[in-house]
C-alpha positions as a Markdown table, in Angstrom:
| # | Residue | x | y | z |
|---|---|---|---|---|
| 1 | Met | 122.4 | 97.7 | 126.4 |
| 2 | Ile | 120.3 | 99.1 | 123.6 |
| 3 | Ser | 121.9 | 101.9 | 121.7 |
| 4 | Pro | 119.7 | 105.1 | 121.0 |
| 5 | Asp | 119.4 | 104.2 | 117.3 |
| 6 | Glu | 118.3 | 100.6 | 118.1 |
| 7 | Ser | 115.7 | 101.5 | 120.8 |
| 8 | Thr | 112.0 | 101.3 | 119.9 |
| 9 | Gln | 111.5 | 104.2 | 122.3 |
| 10 | Thr | 108.3 | 102.4 | 123.0 |
| 11 | Arg | 106.3 | 103.6 | 126.1 |
| 12 | Ile | 102.9 | 101.9 | 125.9 |
| 13 | Arg | 100.4 | 104.1 | 127.7 |
| 14 | Thr | 98.0 | 102.8 | 130.2 |
| 15 | Val | 94.4 | 104.1 | 130.2 |
| 16 | Gln | 91.5 | 103.4 | 132.5 |
| 17 | Val | 88.3 | 102.2 | 130.8 |
| 18 | Ile | 85.3 | 104.3 | 131.9 |
| 19 | Arg | 82.6 | 103.1 | 129.7 |
| 20 | Tyr | 81.8 | 100.0 | 127.6 |
| 21 | Val | 80.1 | 101.3 | 124.3 |
| 22 | Thr | 79.3 | 98.3 | 122.1 |
| 23 | Pro | 80.5 | 94.9 | 121.1 |
| 24 | Leu | 82.2 | 94.1 | 117.7 |
| 25 | Arg | 80.8 | 90.7 | 117.0 |
| 26 | Glu | 83.5 | 89.5 | 114.7 |
| 27 | Gly | 85.3 | 86.3 | 115.2 |
| 28 | Gly | 85.4 | 84.4 | 118.4 |
| 29 | Ser | 86.9 | 87.0 | 120.7 |
| 30 | Met | 84.2 | 89.6 | 120.5 |
| 31 | Pro | 86.3 | 92.8 | 121.1 |
| 32 | Gly | 84.4 | 95.8 | 122.3 |
| 33 | Val | 84.5 | 99.6 | 121.7 |
| 34 | Val | 85.2 | 101.4 | 124.9 |
| 35 | Glu | 85.9 | 104.9 | 126.1 |
| 36 | Ala | 88.8 | 105.7 | 128.5 |
| 37 | Asp | 89.8 | 108.4 | 130.9 |
| 38 | Asp | 92.0 | 110.1 | 128.4 |
| 39 | Leu | 88.9 | 110.9 | 126.3 |
| 40 | Gly | 90.0 | 108.4 | 123.7 |
| 41 | Thr | 87.9 | 105.6 | 122.1 |
| 42 | Tyr | 89.4 | 102.2 | 121.7 |
| 43 | Val | 88.8 | 98.7 | 120.4 |
| 44 | Leu | 89.5 | 96.5 | 123.5 |
| 45 | Lys | 90.7 | 92.9 | 123.3 |
| 46 | Phe | 89.5 | 91.1 | 126.4 |
| 47 | Arg | 92.0 | 88.9 | 128.3 |
| 48 | Gly | 89.0 | 86.7 | 129.4 |
| 49 | Ala | 87.9 | 85.9 | 125.8 |
| 50 | Gly | 88.7 | 83.0 | 123.6 |
| 51 | Gln | 92.4 | 81.9 | 124.1 |
| 52 | Gly | 93.0 | 84.5 | 126.7 |
| 53 | Glu | 96.3 | 86.3 | 127.3 |
| 54 | Lys | 98.1 | 84.4 | 124.5 |
| 55 | Val | 96.1 | 86.5 | 121.9 |
| 56 | Leu | 97.0 | 89.7 | 123.7 |
| 57 | Ile | 100.6 | 88.7 | 123.8 |
| 58 | Ala | 100.7 | 88.1 | 120.0 |
| 59 | Glu | 98.7 | 91.3 | 119.4 |
| 60 | Leu | 101.2 | 93.4 | 121.4 |
| 61 | Ile | 104.4 | 91.9 | 120.1 |
| 62 | Val | 103.5 | 91.8 | 116.5 |
| 63 | Gly | 101.7 | 95.2 | 116.6 |
| 64 | Glu | 104.9 | 96.9 | 118.1 |
| 65 | Ile | 107.2 | 95.1 | 115.6 |
| 66 | Ala | 105.1 | 96.5 | 112.8 |
| 67 | Arg | 105.1 | 100.0 | 114.4 |
| 68 | Tyr | 108.9 | 99.8 | 114.8 |
| 69 | Leu | 109.2 | 98.9 | 111.1 |
| 70 | Glu | 107.0 | 102.0 | 110.4 |
| 71 | Leu | 104.1 | 100.1 | 109.1 |
| 72 | Pro | 100.7 | 101.8 | 109.8 |
| 73 | Val | 99.2 | 100.3 | 112.9 |
| 74 | Pro | 96.8 | 102.2 | 115.3 |
| 75 | Glu | 98.3 | 103.0 | 118.7 |
| 76 | Leu | 98.2 | 100.2 | 121.2 |
| 77 | Val | 97.5 | 100.9 | 124.8 |
| 78 | Phe | 97.2 | 98.9 | 128.0 |
| 79 | Ala | 93.6 | 99.2 | 129.1 |
| 80 | Asp | 92.7 | 98.7 | 132.9 |
| 81 | Leu | 89.2 | 97.3 | 133.2 |
| 82 | Asp | 87.1 | 97.5 | 136.3 |
| 83 | Glu | 84.6 | 94.6 | 136.5 |
| 84 | Arg | 82.0 | 97.0 | 137.9 |
| 85 | Ile | 81.6 | 98.5 | 134.4 |
| 86 | Gly | 79.8 | 95.4 | 133.3 |
| 87 | Arg | 77.0 | 95.7 | 135.9 |
| 88 | Asn | 74.8 | 97.9 | 133.6 |
| 89 | Glu | 75.2 | 95.6 | 130.6 |
| 90 | Pro | 72.0 | 93.8 | 129.8 |
| 91 | Asp | 73.7 | 91.1 | 127.9 |
| 92 | Pro | 74.8 | 88.4 | 130.3 |
| 93 | Glu | 77.5 | 87.2 | 127.9 |
| 94 | Ile | 79.1 | 90.7 | 127.9 |
| 95 | Gln | 78.8 | 90.9 | 131.7 |
| 96 | Asp | 80.7 | 87.6 | 132.1 |
| 97 | Leu | 83.3 | 88.8 | 129.6 |
| 98 | Ile | 84.0 | 92.0 | 131.4 |
| 99 | Thr | 84.1 | 90.3 | 134.8 |
| 100 | Ser | 86.6 | 87.7 | 133.6 |
| 101 | Ser | 88.7 | 90.3 | 132.0 |
| 102 | Ala | 89.1 | 92.6 | 135.0 |
| 103 | Gly | 92.6 | 94.1 | 135.2 |
| 104 | Leu | 95.0 | 94.8 | 132.4 |
| 105 | Asn | 93.8 | 94.3 | 128.8 |
| 106 | Leu | 95.1 | 95.5 | 125.4 |
| 107 | Ala | 93.3 | 98.1 | 123.3 |
| 108 | Met | 93.8 | 99.7 | 119.9 |
| 109 | Asp | 93.0 | 103.2 | 118.9 |
| 110 | Tyr | 89.5 | 103.3 | 117.3 |
| 111 | Leu | 89.6 | 104.7 | 113.8 |
| 112 | Pro | 86.2 | 106.4 | 113.3 |
| 113 | Gly | 84.8 | 106.1 | 109.8 |
| 114 | Ala | 87.2 | 103.5 | 108.7 |
| 115 | Phe | 86.0 | 100.8 | 106.4 |
| 116 | Ala | 87.1 | 97.2 | 105.8 |
| 117 | Phe | 89.7 | 96.6 | 103.2 |
| 118 | Asp | 88.5 | 94.4 | 100.4 |
| 119 | Ala | 90.6 | 92.2 | 98.1 |
| 120 | Gln | 89.6 | 94.4 | 95.3 |
| 121 | Asp | 91.6 | 97.2 | 96.9 |
| 122 | Thr | 94.8 | 95.2 | 96.6 |
| 123 | Glu | 95.8 | 96.8 | 93.3 |
| 124 | Arg | 95.8 | 100.2 | 94.9 |
| 125 | Val | 98.3 | 99.3 | 97.6 |
| 126 | Asp | 101.9 | 100.5 | 97.0 |
| 127 | Pro | 104.2 | 97.5 | 96.2 |
| 128 | Asp | 106.7 | 98.5 | 98.8 |
| 129 | Leu | 104.0 | 98.6 | 101.5 |
| 130 | Ala | 102.4 | 95.4 | 100.3 |
| 131 | Ser | 105.8 | 93.6 | 100.3 |
| 132 | Ala | 106.6 | 94.8 | 103.8 |
| 133 | Ile | 103.3 | 93.6 | 105.1 |
| 134 | Val | 103.7 | 90.2 | 103.5 |
| 135 | Trp | 107.2 | 89.9 | 104.9 |
| 136 | Leu | 106.0 | 90.8 | 108.3 |
| 137 | Asp | 103.1 | 88.3 | 108.3 |
| 138 | Ala | 105.4 | 85.5 | 107.0 |
| 139 | Phe | 107.9 | 86.3 | 109.7 |
| 140 | Val | 105.5 | 86.2 | 112.5 |
| 141 | Thr | 103.3 | 83.4 | 111.0 |
| 142 | Asn | 100.2 | 85.5 | 110.8 |
| 143 | Ile | 97.4 | 83.3 | 109.3 |
| 144 | Asp | 94.8 | 86.0 | 109.3 |
| 145 | Arg | 95.4 | 88.4 | 106.3 |
| 146 | Thr | 93.5 | 86.6 | 103.6 |
| 147 | Pro | 90.8 | 87.8 | 101.1 |
| 148 | Arg | 88.2 | 86.3 | 103.4 |
| 149 | Asn | 89.5 | 88.1 | 106.5 |
| 150 | Thr | 91.9 | 90.8 | 105.5 |
| 151 | Asn | 92.5 | 92.4 | 108.9 |
| 152 | Leu | 93.1 | 95.7 | 107.1 |
| 153 | Leu | 91.3 | 98.9 | 107.3 |
| 154 | Ile | 91.2 | 102.0 | 105.0 |
| 155 | Trp | 91.2 | 105.2 | 106.9 |
| 156 | Gly | 92.3 | 108.6 | 105.9 |
| 157 | Gly | 93.1 | 107.3 | 102.5 |
| 158 | Asn | 95.7 | 104.9 | 104.0 |
| 159 | Thr | 95.8 | 101.2 | 104.6 |
| 160 | Trp | 96.1 | 100.2 | 108.3 |
| 161 | Leu | 97.0 | 96.8 | 109.9 |
| 162 | Ile | 94.9 | 95.5 | 112.7 |
| 163 | Asp | 94.2 | 92.2 | 114.6 |
| 164 | His | 97.5 | 90.3 | 115.0 |
| 165 | Gly | 96.2 | 87.9 | 117.6 |
| 166 | Ala | 96.4 | 84.9 | 115.3 |
| 167 | Ser | 100.1 | 85.4 | 114.8 |
| 168 | Leu | 102.8 | 83.4 | 116.6 |
| 169 | Tyr | 100.6 | 80.4 | 116.8 |
| 170 | Ser | 103.5 | 78.1 | 117.7 |
| 171 | Gln | 103.2 | 79.4 | 121.3 |
| 172 | Tyr | 100.2 | 77.1 | 121.7 |
| 173 | Gly | 102.4 | 74.1 | 121.2 |
| 174 | Gly | 104.1 | 74.3 | 124.6 |
| 175 | Pro | 107.3 | 75.6 | 126.0 |
| 176 | Asp | 109.5 | 74.2 | 123.3 |
| 177 | Phe | 107.9 | 76.3 | 120.6 |
| 178 | Pro | 111.2 | 78.3 | 119.9 |
| 179 | Glu | 112.4 | 75.1 | 118.4 |
| 180 | Lys | 109.9 | 75.6 | 115.6 |
| 181 | Ala | 111.4 | 78.9 | 114.6 |
| 182 | Gln | 112.4 | 77.6 | 111.2 |
| 183 | Gln | 109.0 | 76.0 | 110.4 |
| 184 | Arg | 107.6 | 76.5 | 107.0 |
| 185 | Phe | 104.6 | 78.9 | 106.5 |
| 186 | Pro | 102.7 | 77.7 | 103.5 |
| 187 | Ala | 99.7 | 79.9 | 104.5 |
| 188 | Ile | 101.5 | 82.9 | 103.0 |
| 189 | Arg | 100.1 | 81.8 | 99.6 |
| 190 | Asp | 96.7 | 83.0 | 100.8 |
| 191 | His | 97.9 | 86.5 | 101.7 |
| 192 | Val | 95.5 | 89.2 | 100.4 |
| 193 | Leu | 98.4 | 91.5 | 99.4 |
| 194 | Leu | 100.5 | 88.9 | 97.8 |
| 195 | Pro | 99.5 | 89.9 | 94.2 |
| 196 | Ala | 100.8 | 93.5 | 94.9 |
| 197 | Ala | 104.0 | 92.4 | 96.8 |
| 198 | Ser | 106.5 | 92.6 | 93.9 |
| 199 | His | 109.4 | 93.8 | 96.1 |
| 200 | Ile | 109.6 | 91.0 | 98.8 |
| 201 | Ser | 113.4 | 90.5 | 98.4 |
| 202 | Glu | 114.0 | 94.2 | 98.9 |
| 203 | Ala | 111.7 | 94.3 | 101.9 |
| 204 | Asp | 113.6 | 91.4 | 103.4 |
| 205 | Glu | 116.9 | 93.1 | 103.0 |
| 206 | Arg | 115.7 | 96.3 | 104.5 |
| 207 | Leu | 113.5 | 95.0 | 107.4 |
| 208 | Ser | 115.7 | 92.1 | 108.5 |
| 209 | Gln | 118.5 | 94.7 | 109.1 |
| 210 | Gln | 116.2 | 97.0 | 111.0 |
| 211 | Leu | 114.8 | 94.4 | 113.3 |
| 212 | Thr | 117.8 | 93.5 | 115.6 |
| 213 | Glu | 117.9 | 91.3 | 118.6 |
| 214 | Pro | 118.0 | 94.2 | 121.1 |
| 215 | Val | 114.9 | 95.6 | 119.5 |
| 216 | Ile | 113.1 | 92.3 | 119.7 |
| 217 | Arg | 114.0 | 92.0 | 123.4 |
| 218 | Glu | 112.7 | 95.5 | 124.1 |
| 219 | Ile | 109.4 | 94.8 | 122.4 |
| 220 | Val | 108.9 | 91.4 | 124.1 |
| 221 | Gly | 109.9 | 93.1 | 127.4 |
| 222 | Leu | 106.6 | 95.2 | 127.1 |
| 223 | Val | 104.5 | 92.1 | 127.8 |
| 224 | Pro | 103.1 | 92.3 | 131.4 |
| 225 | Asp | 104.2 | 89.5 | 133.7 |
| 226 | Glu | 100.5 | 88.8 | 134.5 |
| 227 | Trp | 99.9 | 87.7 | 130.9 |
| 228 | Leu | 102.8 | 85.3 | 131.0 |
| 229 | Asn | 101.1 | 82.8 | 133.2 |
| 230 | Asp | 101.6 | 79.5 | 131.3 |
| 231 | Arg | 102.4 | 77.0 | 134.0 |
| 232 | Asn | 104.4 | 74.9 | 131.5 |
| 233 | Phe | 107.2 | 77.4 | 132.0 |
| 234 | Glu | 108.7 | 76.3 | 135.3 |
| 235 | Asp | 110.7 | 79.5 | 135.7 |
| 236 | Gly | 107.6 | 81.7 | 135.2 |
| 237 | Pro | 107.4 | 84.9 | 133.2 |
| 238 | Thr | 111.2 | 85.3 | 132.6 |
| 239 | Gln | 111.5 | 81.9 | 130.8 |
| 240 | His | 108.2 | 82.4 | 129.0 |
| 241 | Arg | 109.4 | 85.9 | 127.7 |
| 242 | Glu | 112.7 | 84.5 | 126.7 |
| 243 | Ala | 110.9 | 81.8 | 124.6 |
| 244 | Phe | 109.4 | 84.6 | 122.5 |
| 245 | Val | 112.7 | 86.3 | 122.1 |
| 246 | Arg | 114.4 | 83.1 | 121.0 |
| 247 | Phe | 111.7 | 82.2 | 118.5 |
| 248 | Leu | 111.7 | 85.6 | 116.8 |
| 249 | Val | 115.5 | 86.0 | 116.8 |
| 250 | Asp | 116.1 | 82.5 | 115.5 |
| 251 | Arg | 113.5 | 83.0 | 112.8 |
| 252 | Leu | 115.1 | 86.3 | 111.8 |
| 253 | Asn | 118.7 | 85.2 | 111.9 |
| 254 | Gly | 118.2 | 81.8 | 110.4 |
| 255 | Pro | 117.9 | 81.0 | 106.7 |
| 256 | Arg | 114.6 | 82.9 | 106.5 |
| 257 | Glu | 113.0 | 80.3 | 104.4 |
| 258 | Phe | 109.7 | 82.1 | 105.0 |
| 259 | Val | 111.0 | 84.7 | 102.5 |
| 260 | Gln | 111.5 | 82.2 | 99.8 |
| 261 | Glu | 108.1 | 80.7 | 100.5 |
| 262 | Ala | 106.6 | 84.1 | 99.9 |
| 263 | Leu | 108.5 | 84.6 | 96.7 |
| 264 | Asp | 107.5 | 81.2 | 95.4 |
| 265 | Ala | 103.9 | 81.8 | 96.3 |
| 266 | Arg | 103.9 | 85.1 | 94.4 |
| 267 | Ser | 105.6 | 83.5 | 91.4 |
| 268 | Ala | 102.8 | 81.0 | 91.3 |
| 269 | Leu | 100.3 | 83.8 | 90.9 |
| 270 | Val | 102.0 | 85.4 | 87.7 |
């Protein structure tokens, strides 16, 4: 039972995609800008692209963890996609992508006028925010927040976190991936915000207390059963979902060596 003060109070909305606007040809997944029946515009991650539902799972879990920790992440929504939307697309690659992604996908609120965060912007980021983001990315093993690919946007004068699909990469190693919860994460040394993250220990003390097992269970519980279709989990979505819970809880409640790695990496910079 989750007490009121522990609940994420997360209710992911579901929208119906009514128009495909344009592709964002960045990376291998090729997300697209779409319009939905709530009159909103979103960046949609296709379940039929790249590594399929596993990317969407990581995107959802990590994005909602970040939101719970009050880090700036655009709203995530489930986006129901009708394959008929692709019929008017002249690009056969996009047609195939839409057809193979029919059903429930994940989308992020589109931030109009946002521009990409550059490594030169790091010195402008508040140390507390930078430290919290570094802590989060070390915790969820996010390899994609580097100077080459920051996965940050500047919008409304604030820094926003996007694109967490490369996180939780241990899930690709099979059903025993929770056993890797204490794995090292040396990639944190390449984090774009590491130079500004001067309060990592303080961030660890604060965030590790906020993120309890009941909260993690509630967030992982948001993942739709239809995305949890890895046949290596003999008991289906229930076992698959529990694997994510165990990985995150064990990583959080263990020795948290990922924090010391981040501290050592930052010390090497100064």
